C-alpha positions in Angstrom: 29.7 -36.9 -11.4 30.6 -39.1 -8.5 34.4 -39.3 -8.2 35.8 -42.8 -8.7 37.6 -42.4 -5.4 34.3 -42.1 -3.6 32.6 -45.2 -5.2 33.6 -47.3 -2.1 32.0 -44.8 0.3 32.6 -41.4 2.0 32.7 -40.3 5.6 30.2 -37.4 5.9 30.9 -36.8 9.6 33.6 -37.9 12.1 34.4 -36.5 15.5 36.6 -39.4 16.6 33.8 -41.1 18.5 30.8 -40.8 16.2 30.7 -41.3 12.4 28.1 -41.0 9.6 29.2 -42.8 6.5 27.8 -43.1 2.9 28.5 -46.7 1.9 29.3 -46.2 -1.8 27.6 -47.4 -4.9 27.9 -50.0 -7.7 29.2 -48.8 -11.1 26.7 -50.9 -12.9 23.6 -50.1 -10.9 21.8 -48.8 -14.0 21.3 -52.2 -15.5 17.6 -52.2 -14.8 17.8 -51.3 -11.1 16.9 -48.0 -9.3 20.0 -46.5 -7.8 19.9 -46.4 -4.0 22.2 -45.0 -1.3 22.9 -46.8 2.0 24.4 -45.2 5.1 26.0 -46.4 8.3 26.3 -44.6 11.7 29.1 -45.8 13.9 29.0 -44.7 17.5 31.7 -45.9 19.9 32.4 -48.9 17.7 28.8 -50.0 17.3 26.8 -49.6 14.1 23.4 -48.5 12.8 22.4 -49.2 9.2 20.0 -47.0 7.4 17.8 -48.5 4.6 20.4 -51.2 3.7 18.4 -52.1 0.6 17.1 -55.1 -1.3 18.4 -58.7 -1.7 20.5 -57.9 -4.8 22.5 -55.3 -2.8 23.1 -57.4 0.2 26.6 -58.7 -0.6 27.9 -55.3 -1.6 26.5 -53.5 1.5 27.8 -56.3 3.8 31.3 -55.9 2.3 31.1 -52.1 2.6 29.8 -52.1 6.2 32.1 -54.9 7.5 35.1 -52.9 6.4 34.1 -50.2 9.0 32.5 -52.2 11.8 32.2 -56.0 12.6 28.8 -57.3 11.6 28.3 -58.6 15.2 28.5 -55.0 16.4 25.7 -53.7 14.2 22.9 -53.1 16.8 20.3 -51.3 14.9 18.8 -51.3 11.4 16.4 -48.4 10.5 13.9 -48.8 7.7 12.3 -45.5 6.6 9.3 -47.3 5.0 8.3 -50.6 3.5 9.4 -50.5 -0.2 11.4 -53.5 -1.4 14.4 -51.3 -2.4 14.5 -50.4 1.3 13.7 -53.5 3.2 13.5 -56.7 1.1 16.9 -57.8 2.4 15.7 -57.8 6.0 15.8 -61.5 6.6 19.4 -61.7 5.4 20.5 -58.9 7.7 18.8 -60.6 10.7 20.8 -63.7 9.8 24.3 -62.0 9.9 23.8 -59.4 12.6 22.3 -59.3 16.1 20.6 -56.0 15.2 17.1 -55.0 16.1 14.9 -53.7 13.3 13.3 -50.3 13.6 10.3 -49.6 11.3 6.9 -48.0 11.5 4.3 -50.0 13.4 2.1 -49.8 10.3 4.5 -52.2 8.4 5.4 -54.8 11.0 2.6 -57.1 9.8 4.0 -57.0 6.3 7.5 -58.1 7.2 6.7 -61.8 7.1 6.4 -61.4 3.3 10.1 -60.7 3.3 10.8 -63.9 5.1 10.6 -62.8 8.7 9.4 -65.5 11.0 10.7 -64.4 14.4 9.4 -60.9 15.1 11.0 -60.5 18.5 13.8 -58.4 17.0 11.4 -56.0 15.3 10.8 -52.8 17.2 7.8 -50.6 16.1 9.0 -47.0 16.1 5.8 -45.7 17.6 6.3 -47.7 20.8 9.7 -46.0 21.4 8.6 -42.4 21.4 10.7 -39.9 19.5 14.1 -41.5 19.4 16.9 -43.7 20.8 20.1 -42.9 22.6 23.5 -44.4 21.7 26.5 -45.4 23.8 28.2 -42.0 23.5 25.1 -40.2 24.5 24.4 -39.3 20.9 20.7 -39.4 20.0 18.9 -40.5 16.9 15.5 -38.8 16.5 12.7 -40.4 14.5 11.0 -37.7 12.4 7.4 -38.5 11.1 7.4 -38.4 7.3 3.9 -39.8 6.8 2.3 -39.6 3.3 5.7 -38.8 1.7 5.0 -41.2 0.0 4.3 -44.0 2.4 1.5 -43.4 5.0 3.9 -44.9 7.6 7.3 -43.4 6.9 10.0 -41.9 9.1 13.2 -39.9 8.6 16.1 -40.3 11.1 18.0 -37.3 12.4 21.4 -37.9 13.9 21.6 -35.0 16.4 25.4 -35.3 16.8 26.3 -35.0 13.1 23.2 -33.0 12.4 22.6 -35.2 9.3 19.0 -36.1 8.4 18.5 -39.4 6.6 15.3 -38.6 4.7 14.4 -41.8 2.9 12.6 -41.0 -0.4 12.2 -37.3 0.4 14.8 -35.4 -1.5 15.4 -38.3 -3.9 16.7 -37.4 -7.4 17.4 -39.5 -10.5 20.3 -38.0 -12.3 21.0 -38.8 -16.0 23.8 -41.2 -16.6 27.1 -39.4 -16.3 25.7 -36.6 -14.2 25.5 -38.4 -10.8 26.9 -36.5 -7.9 27.4 -37.4 -4.2 26.8 -33.8 -3.0 24.2 -31.3 -4.0 25.5 -27.8 -3.4 23.3 -25.9 -5.9 19.6 -26.9 -5.5 18.6 -25.4 -8.7 20.9 -27.7 -10.7 19.3 -30.7 -9.1 15.7 -29.5 -9.1 14.8 -30.8 -12.6 15.9 -34.3 -11.6 13.6 -34.5 -8.5 10.6 -32.2 -9.2 8.4 -34.6 -11.1 9.0 -37.4 -8.5 8.1 -35.2 -5.6 4.9 -33.9 -7.3 3.7 -37.4 -7.7 4.7 -39.2 -4.5 3.8 -36.7 -1.8 0.1 -36.6 -0.8 -0.4 -32.8 -0.7 1.2 -29.5 -0.1 -0.1 -29.6 3.5 2.0 -32.7 4.1 5.1 -31.3 2.4 4.8 -27.9 4.2 4.4 -29.5 7.6 7.4 -31.8 7.1 9.6 -28.9 5.8 8.8 -26.7 8.7 9.5 -29.5 11.2 12.8 -30.3 9.6 13.8 -26.7 9.3 13.5 -26.4 13.1 16.1 -29.2 13.4 18.6 -27.1 11.3 20.3 -30.0 9.6 23.8 -29.6 8.2 23.0 -32.2 5.5 19.9 -34.0 4.2 20.9 -37.5 2.9 18.1 -39.2 0.9 18.0 -42.8 -0.3 18.4 -41.9 -4.0 20.3 -39.1 -5.7 22.7 -36.9 -3.8 23.3 -35.4 -0.3 22.1 -31.8 0.2 24.5 -29.7 2.2 24.8 -26.1 3.4 22.7 -23.6 1.3 21.1 -26.4 -0.8 19.5 -27.8 2.4 17.7 -24.5 3.0 16.8 -24.0 -0.6 15.4 -27.6 -0.9 13.2 -27.2 2.2 11.9 -23.8 1.1 11.0 -25.2 -2.3 9.4 -28.3 -0.9 7.3 -26.3 1.6 5.7 -24.5 -1.3 5.3 -27.5 -3.6 1.9 -28.3 -5.1 1.7 -32.1 -5.2 -0.4 -35.2 -4.9 -4.1 -34.3 -4.5 -3.4 -30.7 -5.2 -2.8 -31.8 -8.9 -5.8 -34.1 -9.3 -7.4 -32.1 -12.1 -4.1 -32.0 -14.0 -3.4 -35.7 -13.5 -6.8 -36.8 -14.7 -6.4 -34.7 -17.9 -3.1 -36.5 -18.6 
């Protein structure tokens, strides 16, 4: 269970110049709302938000982030994909920060439906290449995560902290009272993520390619948008399991029998 002292957030990495922070959670998120996790990278006093969430979370995430960095020093907001629990608050964030928005080129035409009129601050990820460099020289790498579940999705690897923000990949839905910030034993978490991953990932070919690609990065942690943060051995066990997972179209015969 998440410790009450961590509800307001937890620093996952800090070397004095560069931080990776989980921004905490609401105690009452279960009232009809899917639980989400938001993260903030702070590099030499400037911030990057990762999947800051929907409209209903805006005030809580603003309060959490502004305790750590002034809003006018948030220079980037990364959206892993287009789902409303990820990005429906985008117009509000553009209103209170000078940040540029980083999202797959596939979804830029859909952003006006979230209230975006001026697209000049939206940066299609594909036009950037493989990543961006921050003020300290730290680098954020964009990791293709297509068809897991979105056809235009990315993960973000912070090379300095060696933390991978994975969006929906690795997401788990824990029963009430069993929530945890860190996943150290993958087998204990597997029942709470297995069904979700079998349904949302297009095929084993996709899962295997992503797992192999991420394994080469050797992340110290994998931080998804839902559930808990994998660390140490659980990272390796999760990637090994995912690489062998039958999912999506691999299960068509079983799904059509259901």
